[in-house]
DRENSE-655626 format. One record per residue: x negated, y negated, z negated of N, C-alpha, C, CB in turn; residue in three letters; residue number from 0. Coordinates in Angstrom, 1 decimal. Glycine has a CB too. Example, Ala and Ser with C-alpha at 12.3 -4.5 7.8 and 13.67 -1.06 7.14 Angstrom:
NODE    n_u    n_v    n_w   ca_u   ca_v   ca_w    c_u    c_v    c_w   cb_u   cb_v   cb_w res   n
NODE  -13.2    5.7   -7.8  -12.3    4.5   -7.8  -13.2    3.3   -7.8  -11.3    4.5   -9.0 ALA   0
NODE  -12.8    2.2   -7.1  -13.7    1.1   -7.1  -12.9    0.0   -7.9  -14.1    0.6   -5.7 SER   1
This chain:
NODE    n_u    n_v    n_w   ca_u   ca_v   ca_w    c_u    c_v    c_w   cb_u   cb_v   cb_w res   n
NODE   -0.8    1.2   -0.1    0.0    0.0    0.1   -0.8   -1.2   -0.2    1.2    0.0   -0.9 MET   0
NODE   -0.6   -2.2    1.1   -1.4   -3.4    0.9   -0.4   -4.4    0.6   -2.3   -3.8    2.1 LEU   1
NODE   -1.2   -5.5   -0.6   -0.3   -6.3   -0.9   -1.0   -7.7   -0.5    0.1   -6.2   -2.4 LEU   2
NODE   -0.3   -8.7   -0.1   -0.8  -10.0    0.2   -0.4  -11.2   -0.6   -0.6  -10.2    1.4 LYS   3
NODE   -1.8  -12.0   -1.2   -1.6  -13.3   -2.0   -2.3  -14.3   -1.5   -2.1  -13.1   -3.4 GLY   4
NODE   -2.7  -15.2   -2.1   -3.6  -16.2   -1.7   -5.2  -15.6   -2.1   -3.1  -17.7   -2.4 SER   5
NODE   -5.9  -16.0   -1.1   -7.4  -15.8   -1.3   -7.9  -16.8   -2.3   -8.1  -15.9    0.1 ALA   6
NODE   -8.4  -16.6   -3.3   -8.9  -17.5   -4.4  -10.3  -17.6   -4.7   -8.2  -17.2   -5.7 ALA   7
NODE  -11.3  -16.5   -4.5  -12.6  -16.2   -4.7  -13.0  -15.2   -3.7  -12.8  -15.6   -6.0 SER   8
NODE  -13.9  -15.5   -2.8  -14.3  -14.5   -1.6  -15.1  -13.3   -2.3  -15.2  -15.2   -0.3 HIS   9
NODE  -15.2  -12.3   -1.5  -15.7  -11.2   -1.9  -14.8  -10.1   -1.8  -16.1  -11.4   -3.2 GLY  10
NODE  -15.4   -8.8   -1.8  -14.7   -7.6   -1.9  -15.1   -6.4   -2.9  -14.7   -7.2   -0.5 GLU  11
NODE  -14.1   -5.9   -3.7  -14.6   -4.8   -4.7  -13.6   -3.9   -4.9  -15.2   -5.3   -6.0 VAL  12
NODE  -14.0   -2.6   -5.3  -13.1   -1.4   -5.2  -13.2   -1.1   -6.8  -13.6   -0.1   -4.0 THR  13
NODE  -12.3   -1.0   -7.3  -12.4   -0.6   -8.9  -10.9   -0.2   -9.6  -13.0   -2.0   -9.6 GLY  14
NODE  -11.1    0.4  -10.9  -10.0    0.6  -11.8   -9.2   -0.6  -12.1  -10.4    1.1  -13.0 THR  15
NODE   -8.0   -0.5  -11.9   -6.9   -1.6  -12.2   -6.8   -1.6  -13.5   -5.6   -1.3  -11.6 ALA  16
NODE   -6.8   -2.6  -14.5   -6.5   -2.8  -15.7   -5.2   -3.5  -15.8   -7.7   -3.4  -16.4 ARG  17
NODE   -4.1   -3.2  -16.0   -2.7   -4.1  -16.2   -2.6   -4.6  -17.5   -1.3   -3.3  -15.8 VAL  18
NODE   -3.3   -6.0  -17.8   -3.0   -6.7  -19.2   -2.2   -7.6  -19.1   -4.1   -7.3  -19.9 VAL  19
NODE   -1.2   -7.7  -20.0   -0.2   -8.8  -20.1   -0.3   -9.6  -21.2    1.1   -8.4  -20.1 LEU  20
NODE   -1.3   -9.2  -22.5   -1.8  -10.2  -23.3   -3.0   -9.7  -23.7   -0.8  -10.5  -24.4 SER  21
NODE   -3.9  -10.6  -24.4   -5.3  -10.2  -24.7   -5.2   -9.2  -25.8   -6.1  -11.4  -25.2 LEU  22
NODE   -4.1   -8.9  -26.4   -4.0   -7.6  -27.6   -4.0   -6.4  -26.9   -2.7   -7.6  -28.5 ASP  23
NODE   -4.0   -6.3  -25.3   -4.0   -5.0  -24.7   -5.1   -4.7  -23.9   -2.9   -4.9  -24.1 GLU  24
NODE   -6.6   -5.1  -24.7   -7.6   -4.9  -23.6   -8.4   -3.6  -24.2   -8.5   -6.3  -23.4 ILE  25
NODE   -7.8   -2.9  -25.0   -8.5   -1.8  -25.6   -9.1   -0.9  -24.7   -7.6   -1.1  -26.5 GLU  26
NODE   -8.5   -0.5  -23.5   -9.0    0.4  -22.2   -9.9   -0.6  -21.3   -7.6    0.8  -21.2 ASN  27
NODE   -9.9   -1.8  -21.5  -10.9   -2.6  -20.4  -12.2   -2.2  -20.7  -10.9   -4.4  -20.4 PHE  28
NODE  -12.8   -1.9  -19.6  -14.5   -1.7  -19.4  -14.8   -2.6  -18.3  -15.2    0.0  -18.8 LYS  29
NODE  -16.2   -3.1  -18.6  -16.8   -3.9  -17.7  -16.8   -3.3  -16.4  -18.1   -4.3  -18.1 PRO  30
NODE  -16.3   -4.4  -15.5  -16.4   -4.0  -14.1  -14.7   -3.7  -13.4  -17.6   -2.3  -14.1 GLY  31
NODE  -14.1   -3.3  -14.4  -12.6   -2.9  -14.3  -11.9   -4.2  -13.4  -11.8   -2.8  -16.0 ASP  32
NODE  -10.9   -4.1  -12.6  -10.1   -5.2  -12.0   -8.8   -5.3  -12.9   -9.6   -4.9  -10.4 ILE  33
NODE   -9.2   -6.7  -13.1   -8.3   -7.4  -14.4   -6.9   -7.6  -13.1   -9.2   -9.2  -15.4 LEU  34
NODE   -5.7   -7.1  -13.7   -4.6   -7.5  -13.0   -3.5   -8.0  -14.1   -4.1   -6.2  -12.2 VAL  35
NODE   -2.9   -9.3  -13.9   -2.2   -9.9  -15.0   -1.3  -11.0  -14.4   -3.3  -10.5  -16.2 THR  36
NODE   -0.4  -11.7  -15.1    0.4  -12.6  -14.7   -0.5  -13.9  -14.5    1.6  -12.8  -15.7 VAL  37
NODE   -1.2  -14.3  -15.4   -1.7  -15.6  -15.2   -3.1  -15.5  -16.4   -0.2  -16.9  -15.6 ALA  38
NODE   -3.9  -16.5  -16.2   -5.1  -16.5  -17.3   -5.1  -18.0  -17.8   -6.7  -16.0  -16.6 THR  39
NODE   -5.8  -18.0  -19.0   -6.1  -19.3  -19.4   -7.6  -19.2  -20.0   -5.1  -19.8  -20.5 SER  40
NODE   -7.8  -20.6  -20.7   -9.3  -20.5  -21.2   -9.7  -19.3  -22.2   -9.6  -21.8  -21.9 PRO  41
NODE   -8.9  -18.8  -22.7   -8.9  -17.7  -24.0   -9.5  -16.4  -23.1   -7.2  -17.5  -24.9 ALA  42
NODE   -8.9  -16.5  -21.8   -9.1  -15.1  -21.0  -10.4  -14.9  -20.5   -8.2  -14.9  -19.8 TRP  43
NODE  -11.4  -16.3  -20.5  -12.5  -16.2  -19.7  -13.6  -15.4  -20.1  -12.9  -17.4  -19.4 THR  44
NODE  -13.8  -14.8  -21.2  -14.7  -13.9  -21.5  -14.5  -12.3  -21.1  -15.0  -14.2  -22.9 PRO  45
NODE  -13.1  -12.1  -20.9  -12.5  -10.9  -20.2  -12.6  -11.0  -18.6  -10.9  -10.9  -20.6 LEU  46
NODE  -12.7  -12.1  -18.1  -12.7  -12.5  -16.6  -14.0  -12.2  -16.6  -12.4  -14.1  -16.0 MET  47
NODE  -15.0  -12.8  -17.2  -16.4  -12.4  -17.1  -16.9  -11.1  -16.9  -17.0  -12.8  -18.1 HIS  48
NODE  -16.5  -10.4  -17.4  -16.7   -8.7  -17.6  -15.9   -8.0  -16.4  -16.1   -8.0  -19.2 ALA  49
NODE  -15.0   -8.8  -15.9  -14.3   -8.1  -14.6  -14.9   -7.9  -13.3  -13.1   -8.9  -14.4 SER  50
NODE  -14.6   -7.0  -12.7  -15.3   -7.1  -11.3  -14.3   -7.7  -10.2  -15.7   -5.7  -10.9 GLY  51
NODE  -13.3   -7.8  -10.6  -12.4   -8.5   -9.5  -11.1   -9.0  -10.5  -11.8   -7.4   -8.2 GLY  52
NODE  -10.2   -9.8   -9.9   -9.0  -10.5  -10.5   -8.0  -10.7   -9.6   -9.2  -11.8  -10.9 ILE  53
NODE   -6.7  -10.2  -10.2   -5.6  -10.2   -9.4   -4.4  -10.9  -10.2   -5.2   -8.7   -9.0 VAL  54
NODE   -3.7  -11.9   -9.5   -2.7  -12.5  -10.8   -1.2  -12.7   -9.8   -3.4  -14.4  -11.7 THR  55
NODE   -0.2  -12.9  -10.6    1.0  -12.7  -10.1    1.4  -14.1   -9.8    2.0  -12.0  -10.9 GLU  56
NODE    0.7  -15.1  -10.4    1.0  -16.6  -10.2   -0.5  -17.2   -9.8    1.7  -17.3  -11.7 THR  57
NODE   -0.4  -18.7   -9.8   -1.6  -19.5   -9.6   -1.6  -20.0   -8.0   -2.9  -18.6  -10.0 GLY  58
NODE   -2.8  -20.6   -7.8   -3.2  -21.0   -6.5   -4.5  -21.3   -6.6   -2.4  -22.2   -6.0 GLY  59
NODE   -5.1  -22.0   -5.4   -6.5  -22.0   -5.3   -7.0  -22.9   -6.5   -6.9  -22.6   -3.9 VAL  60
NODE   -6.4  -23.6   -7.0   -6.9  -24.7   -8.3   -6.4  -24.2   -9.5   -6.4  -26.4   -8.2 LEU  61
NODE   -6.0  -22.8   -9.7   -5.6  -22.4  -10.9   -6.6  -21.9  -11.8   -4.7  -21.5  -10.8 SER  62
NODE   -6.3  -21.5  -13.3   -7.6  -21.2  -13.9   -8.2  -20.1  -13.5   -7.5  -21.1  -15.3 HIS  63
NODE   -7.5  -19.0  -12.9   -8.2  -17.9  -12.6   -8.7  -18.2  -11.3   -7.3  -16.6  -12.6 ALA  64
NODE   -8.5  -18.7  -10.4   -8.9  -19.2   -9.2  -10.5  -19.9   -9.5   -7.7  -20.3   -8.6 ALA  65
NODE  -10.1  -20.7  -10.3  -11.7  -21.7  -10.8  -12.8  -20.8  -11.3  -11.4  -22.9  -12.3 ILE  66
NODE  -12.2  -19.9  -12.5  -13.2  -19.3  -13.2  -13.6  -18.0  -12.2  -12.7  -18.9  -14.6 VAL  67
NODE  -12.8  -17.7  -11.2  -13.5  -16.4  -10.5  -14.7  -17.0   -9.6  -12.2  -15.4   -9.4 SER  68
NODE  -14.4  -18.2   -8.9  -15.4  -19.0   -8.0  -16.6  -19.1   -8.9  -14.8  -20.5   -7.5 ARG  69
NODE  -16.5  -19.6  -10.0  -17.7  -19.9  -11.1  -18.5  -18.7  -11.1  -17.3  -20.4  -12.6 GLU  70
NODE  -17.8  -17.6  -11.4  -18.6  -16.4  -11.7  -18.7  -15.3  -10.5  -18.0  -15.9  -12.8 TYR  71
NODE  -18.3  -15.9   -9.4  -18.7  -15.2   -8.1  -17.9  -13.7   -8.2  -20.4  -15.0   -8.1 SER  72
NODE  -16.7  -13.7   -8.6  -16.0  -12.6   -8.9  -14.7  -12.7   -7.9  -15.6  -12.6  -10.5 ILE  73
NODE  -14.7  -11.5   -7.1  -13.6  -11.7   -5.9  -12.0  -11.8   -6.7  -13.8  -10.2   -4.8 PRO  74
NODE  -11.2  -12.6   -6.1   -9.9  -12.7   -6.8   -8.9  -13.0   -5.7  -10.0  -13.8   -7.8 ALA  75
NODE   -7.6  -12.5   -5.9   -6.7  -12.8   -5.3   -5.3  -13.4   -6.3   -6.5  -11.7   -4.5 VAL  76
NODE   -4.7  -14.4   -6.0   -3.6  -14.9   -7.0   -2.3  -14.9   -6.2   -3.9  -16.4   -7.5 VAL  77
NODE   -1.3  -15.2   -6.8   -0.2  -15.4   -6.2    0.5  -14.2   -5.4   -0.4  -16.3   -5.4 ALA  78
NODE    0.6  -13.1   -6.4    0.9  -11.8   -5.8    2.5  -11.6   -6.5   -0.5  -10.5   -6.2 ILE  79
NODE    3.8  -12.0   -6.2    4.9  -11.7   -7.1    5.1  -10.3   -7.5    6.1  -12.2   -6.4 PRO  80
NODE    5.2  -10.2   -8.7    5.5   -8.6   -9.3    4.4   -7.8   -9.3    6.4   -7.9   -8.5 GLY  81
NODE    3.0   -8.3   -9.0    1.9   -7.3   -8.9    1.7   -6.6  -10.2    0.5   -7.8   -8.6 VAL  82
NODE    2.0   -6.7  -11.5    1.8   -6.3  -12.5    2.6   -5.1  -12.6    1.9   -7.2  -13.4 THR  83
NODE    3.7   -5.0  -11.9    4.9   -3.8  -11.8    4.3   -2.9  -10.6    6.6   -4.4  -11.4 LYS  84
NODE    3.9   -3.7   -9.4    3.3   -2.9   -8.4    2.1   -2.1   -8.4    3.0   -3.8   -7.5 LYS  85
NODE    1.1   -2.5   -9.2   -0.1   -1.7   -9.6    0.3   -1.3  -10.9   -1.4   -2.5   -9.7 ILE  86
NODE   -0.2    0.2  -11.1   -0.2    0.6  -12.3   -1.7    1.0  -12.9    0.8    1.7  -12.4 LYS  87
NODE   -1.6    0.7  -14.0   -2.9    1.0  -15.1   -3.5    2.0  -14.8   -2.6    1.2  -16.6 ASP  88
NODE   -5.0    1.8  -14.3   -5.8    3.1  -14.0   -5.8    3.5  -12.5   -5.1    4.3  -14.9 GLY  89
NODE   -5.1    2.8  -11.8   -5.0    3.0  -10.1   -6.3    2.5   -9.8   -3.7    2.2   -9.3 GLN  90
NODE   -6.7    3.1   -8.6   -7.9    2.3   -7.9   -7.4    1.4   -6.9   -8.9    3.3   -7.2 THR  91
NODE   -8.0    0.2   -7.0   -7.5   -0.9   -6.1   -8.7   -1.5   -5.5   -6.7   -2.1   -6.7 VAL  92
NODE   -8.5   -2.2   -4.1   -9.5   -2.8   -3.5   -9.2   -4.2   -3.3   -9.7   -2.2   -2.3 ARG  93
NODE   -9.9   -4.9   -3.8   -9.6   -6.5   -4.1  -10.3   -7.1   -2.9  -10.2   -7.2   -5.6 VAL  94
NODE   -9.8   -7.8   -2.0  -10.5   -8.6   -0.9  -10.1  -10.2   -1.1  -10.1   -8.0    0.7 ASN  95
NODE  -10.8  -10.9   -1.8  -10.7  -12.2   -2.2  -11.1  -13.0   -1.0  -11.6  -12.4   -3.4 GLY  96
NODE  -11.6  -12.6    0.1  -11.6  -13.6    1.4  -10.4  -13.2    2.1  -13.0  -13.3    2.4 THR  97
NODE   -9.7  -12.3    2.4   -8.5  -12.0    3.0   -7.4  -12.4    2.1   -8.5  -10.5    3.4 LEU  98
NODE   -7.1  -12.4    1.1   -6.2  -12.5    0.1   -5.5  -11.2   -0.2   -5.2  -13.5    0.3 GLY  99
NODE   -6.2  -10.2    0.0   -5.2   -8.9    0.1   -5.7   -8.0   -1.1   -5.4   -8.1    1.7 THR 100
NODE   -5.0   -6.9   -1.6   -5.2   -6.1   -2.7   -4.5   -4.7   -2.1   -4.5   -6.7   -4.0 VAL 101
NODE   -5.3   -3.5   -2.0   -5.0   -2.5   -1.3   -5.0   -1.5   -2.7   -6.0   -2.2    0.0 GLU 102
NODE   -3.9   -0.6   -2.8   -3.9    0.4   -3.6   -4.4    1.6   -3.1   -2.9    0.7   -4.1 ILE 103
NODE   -5.6    1.8   -3.3   -6.4    3.1   -2.7   -5.9    4.3   -3.4   -8.0    3.0   -3.0 VAL 104
NODE   -5.5    4.6   -4.6   -5.2    5.8   -5.1   -4.6    5.6   -6.5   -6.3    6.6   -5.0 LYS 105
């Protein structure tokens, strides 16, 4: 399944998706995992820094997720409505921050 959003930070990465709806849910998150969430804020920055890629339901090229992703050179796609329900925790996904696509690999 290919999901389309807005390209927020260039690059491509494949990894394990971790659907995180609040910072209280990060116990299974490992460095390099793909962060899938509704939106981010400054409190999320340390988790974002450890991420291999970032995918959000909301935002645009000037959103917190997009700006921090570019600063840390992490591929990111934003503005995919309902993505936290379309991607299941633990699935393998490919994030293409250049094209603005997220592919569910398995």
